[in-house]
DSSP file (Angstrom, degrees, kcal/mol; ACC not computed):
  #  RESIDUE AA STRUCTURE BP1 BP2  ACC     N-H-->O    O-->H-N    N-H-->O    O-->H-N    TCO  KAPPA ALPHA  PHI   PSI    X-CA   Y-CA   Z-CA
    1    1 A M              0   0    0      0, 0.0     2,-0.5     0, 0.0     0, 0.0   0.000 360.0 360.0 360.0 131.7   54.9   34.0  170.5
    2    2 A A        -     0   0    0      0, 0.0     0, 0.0     0, 0.0     0, 0.0  -0.787 360.0-148.4 -92.3 131.5   54.6   35.2  166.9
    3    3 A F        -     0   0    0     -2,-0.5     3,-0.1     1,-0.1    29,-0.0  -0.702  27.1 -97.5 -95.4 150.7   57.5   36.9  165.3
    4    4 A P        -     0   0    0      0, 0.0    -1,-0.1     0, 0.0     3,-0.1  -0.194  54.4 -82.1 -60.6 159.2   57.2   39.6  162.7
    5    5 A A        -     0   0    0      1,-0.1     2,-0.1    32,-0.0    31,-0.0  -0.291  52.5 -96.9 -62.9 146.8   57.6   38.5  159.0
    6    6 A K        +     0   0    0     -3,-0.1     2,-0.3    31,-0.1    31,-0.2  -0.437  62.1 146.3 -65.3 135.4   61.1   38.2  157.7
    7    7 A T        -     0   0    0     29,-0.9    31,-0.0    -2,-0.1     5,-0.0  -0.977  35.7-171.8-165.6 157.4   62.2   41.3  155.9
    8    8 A S        +     0   0    0     -2,-0.3     2,-0.2     2,-0.1     3,-0.1   0.236  48.2 118.0-141.0  14.7   65.2   43.4  155.2
    9    9 A T  S >  S-     0   0    0      1,-0.1     3,-1.3     4,-0.0    -2,-0.0  -0.549  72.6 -94.1 -88.0 152.8   64.0   46.5  153.4
   10   10 A K  T 3  S+     0   0    0      1,-0.3    76,-0.2    -2,-0.2    -1,-0.1  -0.305 111.0  23.1 -59.2 145.6   64.3   50.0  154.7
   11   11 A D  T 3  S+     0   0    0     74,-1.7    -1,-0.3     1,-0.3    75,-0.2   0.700  94.5 127.5  66.0  23.3   61.3   51.2  156.7
   12   12 A S    <   -     0   0    0     -3,-1.3    -1,-0.3    73,-0.6    76,-0.2  -0.712  68.7 -74.9-102.8 162.4   60.2   47.7  157.4
   13   13 A P        -     0   0    0      0, 0.0    25,-0.4     0, 0.0     2,-0.3  -0.066  46.1-174.1 -58.5 152.1   59.4   46.4  161.0
   14   14 A F        -     0   0    0     75,-0.4    77,-2.7    23,-0.1     2,-0.5  -0.935  23.8-118.4-137.6 162.6   62.1   45.7  163.6
   15   15 A V  E     -ab  39  91A   0     23,-2.8    25,-3.0    -2,-0.3     2,-0.7  -0.911  16.5-150.6-108.1 128.1   61.9   44.2  167.0
   16   16 A L  E     -ab  40  92A   0     75,-3.3    77,-3.0    -2,-0.5     2,-0.7  -0.876  12.4-165.4 -97.2 113.6   63.0   46.3  170.0
   17   17 A V  E >   -ab  41  93A   0     23,-3.0    25,-2.9    -2,-0.7     3,-0.6  -0.892   4.8-160.7-106.1 109.8   64.4   44.0  172.7
   18   18 A L  E 3  S+ab  42  94A   0     75,-1.7    77,-0.9    -2,-0.7    25,-0.2  -0.621  75.6  19.6 -88.7 150.2   64.7   45.8  176.1
   19   19 A D  T >  S+     0   0    0     23,-0.6     3,-1.6    -2,-0.2     6,-0.5   0.879  76.6 160.3  57.6  40.3   67.0   44.3  178.8
   20   20 A A  T <   +     0   0    0     22,-2.8    23,-0.2    -3,-0.6     9,-0.1   0.651  60.4  69.8 -68.1 -15.5   68.7   42.3  176.0
   21   21 A G  T 3  S+     0   0    0     21,-0.3    -1,-0.3     4,-0.1    22,-0.1   0.617  81.6  90.4 -78.5 -12.1   71.7   41.8  178.2
   22   22 A T  S <> S-     0   0    0     -3,-1.6     4,-2.8    73,-0.1     5,-0.2  -0.351  94.1-108.1 -75.4 164.8   69.8   39.5  180.5
   23   23 A E  H  > S+     0   0    0      1,-0.2     4,-2.5     2,-0.2     5,-0.2   0.934 121.8  46.8 -58.5 -46.3   69.8   35.7  179.8
   24   24 A R  H  > S+     0   0    0      1,-0.2     4,-2.4     2,-0.2    -1,-0.2   0.923 113.6  47.9 -62.9 -44.3   66.2   35.9  178.7
   25   25 A G  H  > S+     0   0    0     -6,-0.5     4,-2.8    70,-0.3     5,-0.2   0.896 110.8  51.5 -63.7 -41.1   66.8   39.0  176.5
   26   26 A H  H  X S+     0   0    0     -4,-2.8     4,-2.5     2,-0.2     5,-0.2   0.940 111.3  47.0 -60.5 -49.1   69.9   37.4  175.0
   27   27 A R  H  X S+     0   0    0     -4,-2.5     4,-2.2    -5,-0.2    -2,-0.2   0.908 114.1  47.7 -60.8 -42.5   68.0   34.2  174.1
   28   28 A L  H  X S+     0   0    0     -4,-2.4     4,-2.6     2,-0.2    -2,-0.2   0.931 111.8  48.8 -66.0 -45.7   65.1   36.2  172.6
   29   29 A A  H  X S+     0   0    0     -4,-2.8     4,-2.3     1,-0.2    -2,-0.2   0.924 113.5  47.0 -60.7 -44.5   67.3   38.5  170.6
   30   30 A R  H  X S+     0   0    0     -4,-2.5     4,-2.5    -5,-0.2    -1,-0.2   0.884 112.2  50.3 -65.5 -38.1   69.2   35.5  169.1
   31   31 A A  H  X S+     0   0    0     -4,-2.2     4,-1.6    -5,-0.2    -2,-0.2   0.908 110.7  49.4 -66.1 -41.5   66.0   33.7  168.4
   32   32 A L  H  <>S+     0   0    0     -4,-2.6     5,-2.5     2,-0.2     4,-0.2   0.914 112.7  47.3 -63.3 -42.7   64.5   36.7  166.6
   33   33 A L  H ><5S+     0   0    0     -4,-2.3     3,-1.7     1,-0.2    -2,-0.2   0.915 109.9  52.6 -63.6 -43.3   67.7   37.1  164.6
   34   34 A A  H 3<5S+     0   0    0     -4,-2.5    -1,-0.2     1,-0.3    -2,-0.2   0.808 105.6  55.7 -62.7 -29.5   67.7   33.4  163.7
   35   35 A A  T 3<5S-     0   0    0     -4,-1.6    -1,-0.3    -5,-0.2    -2,-0.2   0.477 125.7-103.3 -82.1  -2.3   64.2   33.8  162.5
   36   36 A G  T < 5S+     0   0    0     -3,-1.7   -29,-0.9     1,-0.3    -3,-0.2   0.573  73.1 141.2  95.3  10.2   65.3   36.5  160.1
   37   37 A N      < -     0   0    0     -5,-2.5     2,-0.4   -31,-0.2    -1,-0.3  -0.435  54.1-118.4 -83.1 158.6   64.1   39.6  162.0
   38   38 A R        -     0   0    0    -25,-0.4   -23,-2.8    -2,-0.1     2,-0.4  -0.832  38.4-162.1 -92.5 136.5   65.8   42.9  162.4
   39   39 A V  E     -ac  15  61A   0     21,-2.9    23,-2.3    -2,-0.4     2,-0.6  -0.958  26.4-162.0-131.2 136.7   66.6   43.6  166.0
   40   40 A V  E     -ac  16  62A   0    -25,-3.0   -23,-3.0    -2,-0.4     2,-0.5  -0.971  22.8-162.3-110.1 110.9   67.4   46.6  168.2
   41   41 A A  E     -ac  17  63A   0     21,-2.5    23,-2.8    -2,-0.6     2,-0.4  -0.846   9.6-174.7-100.3 125.4   68.9   45.2  171.4
   42   42 A V  E     +ac  18  64A   0    -25,-2.9   -22,-2.8    -2,-0.5   -23,-0.6  -0.959  13.7 149.8-126.0 136.6   69.0   47.6  174.3
   43   43 A D  E     - c   0  65A   0     21,-1.6    23,-1.7    -2,-0.4     6,-0.1  -0.974  49.9-120.5-155.8 157.0   70.5   47.2  177.8
   44   44 A R  S    S+     0   0    0     -2,-0.3     2,-0.7    21,-0.2    23,-0.1   0.811 102.2  65.4 -66.5 -29.8   72.1   49.5  180.4
   45   45 A N    >>  -     0   0    0      1,-0.2     4,-0.6    21,-0.1     3,-0.6  -0.853  66.2-164.6-102.7 109.5   75.3   47.5  180.2
   46   46 A A  H >> S+     0   0    0     -2,-0.7     3,-1.2     1,-0.2     4,-0.8   0.872  89.2  58.0 -60.2 -39.0   77.1   47.7  176.9
   47   47 A A  H >4 S+     0   0    0      1,-0.3     3,-0.6     2,-0.2     4,-0.5   0.834  99.0  59.4 -62.7 -32.4   79.3   44.7  177.6
   48   48 A A  H <4 S+     0   0    0     -3,-0.6    -1,-0.3     1,-0.2     4,-0.2   0.716 102.4  54.8 -69.4 -19.6   76.3   42.5  178.1
   49   49 A L  H XX S+     0   0    0     -3,-1.2     3,-1.5    -4,-0.6     4,-0.9   0.731  85.9  81.3 -83.8 -23.3   75.2   43.3  174.5
   50   50 A V  H XX S+     0   0    0     -4,-0.8     3,-0.9    -3,-0.6     4,-0.6   0.860  85.0  56.9 -56.0 -42.9   78.4   42.2  172.8
   51   51 A R  H 34 S+     0   0    0     -4,-0.5     3,-0.4     1,-0.3    -1,-0.3   0.744  99.3  61.5 -66.0 -21.1   77.6   38.5  172.8
   52   52 A I  H <4 S+     0   0    0     -3,-1.5    -1,-0.3     1,-0.2    -2,-0.2   0.866  99.1  57.4 -68.0 -35.2   74.3   39.0  170.9
   53   53 A G  H X< S+     0   0    0     -3,-0.9     3,-2.2    -4,-0.9    -1,-0.2   0.647  71.6 119.4 -75.6 -16.7   76.2   40.5  168.0
   54   54 A H  T 3< S+     0   0    0     -4,-0.6     3,-0.1    -3,-0.4    -3,-0.0  -0.298  88.0   4.7 -57.6 121.5   78.5   37.6  167.1
   55   55 A G  T 3  S+     0   0    0      1,-0.2     2,-0.4    -2,-0.1    -1,-0.3   0.512 107.4 105.8  86.4   6.3   77.7   36.5  163.6
   56   56 A H    <   -     0   0    0     -3,-2.2    -1,-0.2     5,-0.0     2,-0.1  -0.953  61.9-131.9-124.1 140.9   75.2   39.1  162.7
   57   57 A S    >>  -     0   0    0     -2,-0.4     3,-1.6     1,-0.1     4,-1.3  -0.413  25.3-113.9 -85.0 162.0   75.6   42.1  160.4
   58   58 A S  T 34 S+     0   0    0      1,-0.3    -1,-0.1     2,-0.2    -2,-0.0   0.616 111.8  74.0 -69.8 -11.5   74.6   45.7  161.3
   59   59 A A  T 34 S+     0   0    0      1,-0.2    -1,-0.3   -21,-0.0     3,-0.1   0.729 113.3  23.5 -70.3 -20.6   71.9   45.4  158.5
   60   60 A R  T <4 S+     0   0    0     -3,-1.6   -21,-2.9     1,-0.2     2,-0.4   0.522 123.5  49.5-120.0 -11.5   70.0   43.2  160.9
   61   61 A L  E  <  -c   39   0A   0     -4,-1.3     2,-0.4   -23,-0.2    -1,-0.2  -0.993  48.5-177.6-140.9 133.0   71.2   44.1  164.3
   62   62 A L  E     -c   40   0A   0    -23,-2.3   -21,-2.5    -2,-0.4     2,-0.5  -0.996  13.7-158.0-126.2 123.9   71.7   47.4  166.2
   63   63 A L  E     -c   41   0A   0     -2,-0.4     2,-0.4   -23,-0.2   -21,-0.2  -0.884  13.5-179.2-103.1 130.0   73.1   47.3  169.8
   64   64 A I  E     -c   42   0A   0    -23,-2.8   -21,-1.6    -2,-0.5     2,-0.7  -0.988  20.2-150.4-134.1 125.3   72.4   50.3  172.0
   65   65 A A  E     +c   43   0A   0     -2,-0.4     2,-0.3   -23,-0.2   -21,-0.2  -0.848  46.4 127.3 -91.4 116.6   73.5   50.8  175.6
   66   66 A A        -     0   0    0    -23,-1.7     2,-0.8    -2,-0.7   -21,-0.1  -0.985  61.9-118.2-163.7 158.2   70.9   53.0  177.4
   67   67 A D    >   -     0   0    0     -2,-0.3     3,-1.9     1,-0.1     7,-0.3  -0.886  25.2-169.6-102.5 100.0   68.7   53.2  180.4
   68   68 A T  T 3  S+     0   0    0     -2,-0.8    -1,-0.1     1,-0.3     6,-0.1   0.495  79.1  74.6 -75.7  -1.1   65.2   53.2  178.9
   69   69 A T  T 3  S+     0   0    0      4,-0.0     2,-0.6     5,-0.0    -1,-0.3   0.645  83.7  78.4 -79.0 -13.7   63.6   54.1  182.2
   70   70 A D  S <> S-     0   0    0     -3,-1.9     4,-2.6     1,-0.1     3,-0.2  -0.864  80.9-146.9 -92.4 117.0   65.1   57.6  181.5
   71   71 A Q  H  > S+     0   0    0     -2,-0.6     4,-2.5     1,-0.2     5,-0.2   0.857  96.0  53.2 -56.8 -39.9   62.7   59.2  179.0
   72   72 A R  H  > S+     0   0    0      1,-0.2     4,-1.9     2,-0.2    -1,-0.2   0.927 112.3  44.3 -62.5 -44.4   65.5   61.2  177.3
   73   73 A Q  H  > S+     0   0    0     -6,-0.3     4,-2.2    -3,-0.2    -2,-0.2   0.888 111.7  53.4 -68.1 -37.9   67.5   58.0  176.7
   74   74 A A  H  X S+     0   0    0     -4,-2.6     4,-2.1    -7,-0.3    -2,-0.2   0.912 109.0  49.6 -61.5 -42.5   64.4   56.1  175.6
   75   75 A D  H  X S+     0   0    0     -4,-2.5     4,-2.3    -5,-0.2    -1,-0.2   0.892 110.1  50.8 -63.2 -39.6   63.7   58.8  173.1
   76   76 A Q  H  X S+     0   0    0     -4,-1.9     4,-2.6     2,-0.2    -2,-0.2   0.867 106.4  55.1 -67.0 -36.2   67.3   58.6  171.8
   77   77 A V  H  X S+     0   0    0     -4,-2.2     4,-2.7     2,-0.2    -2,-0.2   0.949 110.6  45.3 -59.5 -48.7   67.0   54.8  171.5
   78   78 A M  H  X S+     0   0    0     -4,-2.1     4,-2.6     1,-0.2     5,-0.2   0.898 112.1  51.6 -64.1 -40.1   63.9   55.3  169.2
   79   79 A A  H  X S+     0   0    0     -4,-2.3     4,-2.1     1,-0.2    -1,-0.2   0.921 113.0  45.0 -62.3 -43.6   65.6   58.0  167.2
   80   80 A R  H  X S+     0   0    0     -4,-2.6     4,-1.9     2,-0.2    -2,-0.2   0.897 112.4  51.6 -67.1 -40.0   68.7   55.9  166.6
   81   81 A A  H  X S+     0   0    0     -4,-2.7     4,-3.2    -5,-0.2     5,-0.4   0.926 112.7  45.3 -62.6 -44.6   66.6   52.8  165.8
   82   82 A H  H  X S+     0   0    0     -4,-2.6     4,-1.9     1,-0.2    -1,-0.2   0.864 111.3  52.6 -68.6 -35.5   64.6   54.8  163.2
   83   83 A A  H  < S+     0   0    0     -4,-2.1    -1,-0.2    -5,-0.2    -2,-0.2   0.865 118.0  38.5 -64.6 -34.6   67.7   56.3  161.8
   84   84 A H  H  < S+     0   0    0     -4,-1.9    -2,-0.2    -5,-0.1    -3,-0.2   0.907 133.5  19.2 -82.5 -45.2   69.2   52.9  161.4
   85   85 A F  H  < S-     0   0    0     -4,-3.2   -74,-1.7     1,-0.3   -73,-0.6   0.498 108.3-108.8-109.5  -7.1   66.2   50.8  160.2
   86   86 A G     <  -     0   0    0     -4,-1.9    -1,-0.3    -5,-0.4    -2,-0.1  -0.499  46.3 -55.9 103.7-176.6   63.7   53.4  159.0
   87   87 A Q  S    S+     0   0    0     -2,-0.2    -1,-0.1    -4,-0.1    -5,-0.1   0.373  83.1 125.0 -90.7   4.1   60.4   54.8  160.2
   88   88 A A  S    S-     0   0    0     -3,-0.2   -76,-0.1   -76,-0.2   -74,-0.1  -0.343  70.8-104.4 -61.0 143.4   58.4   51.6  160.6
   89   89 A P        -     0   0    0      0, 0.0   -75,-0.4     0, 0.0    -1,-0.1  -0.464  39.9-120.6 -69.1 142.1   57.0   51.2  164.1
   90   90 A P        -     0   0    0      0, 0.0     2,-0.5     0, 0.0   -75,-0.2  -0.388   8.6-126.7 -80.2 159.2   58.9   48.6  166.2
   91   91 A T  E     -b   15   0A   0    -77,-2.7   -75,-3.3    -2,-0.1     2,-0.4  -0.896  32.7-131.8 -94.6 134.9   57.5   45.5  167.8
   92   92 A L  E     -b   16   0A   0     -2,-0.5     2,-0.5   -77,-0.2   -75,-0.2  -0.750  22.9-175.1 -95.7 136.2   58.4   45.5  171.5
   93   93 A A  E     -b   17   0A   0    -77,-3.0   -75,-1.7    -2,-0.4     2,-0.5  -0.896  13.3-162.3-126.1  99.3   59.9   42.5  173.2
   94   94 A L  E     +b   18   0A   0     -2,-0.5   -75,-0.1   -77,-0.2   -77,-0.1  -0.721  19.4 169.6 -89.4 125.2   60.2   43.3  176.9
   95   95 A C        +     0   0    0    -77,-0.9   -70,-0.3    -2,-0.5   -71,-0.1  -0.173  18.5 168.3-123.9  37.2   62.6   41.1  178.9
   96   96 A A        -     0   0    0      1,-0.1     2,-0.7   -72,-0.1     3,-0.1  -0.223  26.7-150.4 -60.5 138.4   62.6   43.0  182.1
   97   97 A D    >   -     0   0    0      1,-0.1     3,-2.4   -73,-0.0     4,-0.4  -0.942   4.9-152.8-109.0 109.2   64.2   41.4  185.1
   98   98 A Y  G >  S+     0   0    0     -2,-0.7     3,-0.9     1,-0.3    -1,-0.1   0.749  92.6  64.7 -56.9 -24.4   62.5   42.7  188.2
   99   99 A R  G 3  S+     0   0    0      1,-0.2    -1,-0.3    -3,-0.1    -3,-0.0   0.731 102.9  48.1 -72.2 -20.3   65.6   42.1  190.2
  100  100 A R  G <  S+     0   0    0     -3,-2.4    -1,-0.2     2,-0.0    -2,-0.2   0.428  85.4 124.6 -95.7  -0.6   67.5   44.7  188.2
  101  101 A S    <   -     0   0    0     -3,-0.9    -3,-0.0    -4,-0.4    -5,-0.0  -0.243  56.1-148.4 -63.0 145.4   64.8   47.3  188.5
  102  102 A S        +     0   0    0      2,-0.0    -1,-0.1     0, 0.0     2,-0.1   0.429  62.7 116.6 -92.1   0.4   65.7   50.7  189.9
  103  103 A A              0   0    0      1,-0.1    -2,-0.0    -5,-0.1     0, 0.0  -0.430 360.0 360.0 -69.4 141.9   62.3   51.1  191.5
  104  104 A A              0   0    0     -2,-0.1    -1,-0.1     0, 0.0    -2,-0.0   0.447 360.0 360.0 -88.9 360.0   62.3   51.3  195.2
């Protein structure tokens, strides 16, 4: 997997990691941060996001508790991400765990 170029300027790319509270999402978010990327980590469970943030500043990491299967909440995630990191389009990192899906 290729990660976006390291950068820290306003309106530069960021990576949106969905289901970041899962083990896979946690590992991916931490790897992206270690590589110098800016990350928006999203999960339904706010407590599951906390461990991602240890040792990282808000200049590089934004944690958001939301259910992105709800269009209104997904729109709010993007609005908050753009307010925090600027208007650059995000790179998506989907870490969905089918066992947590709300689909019937």
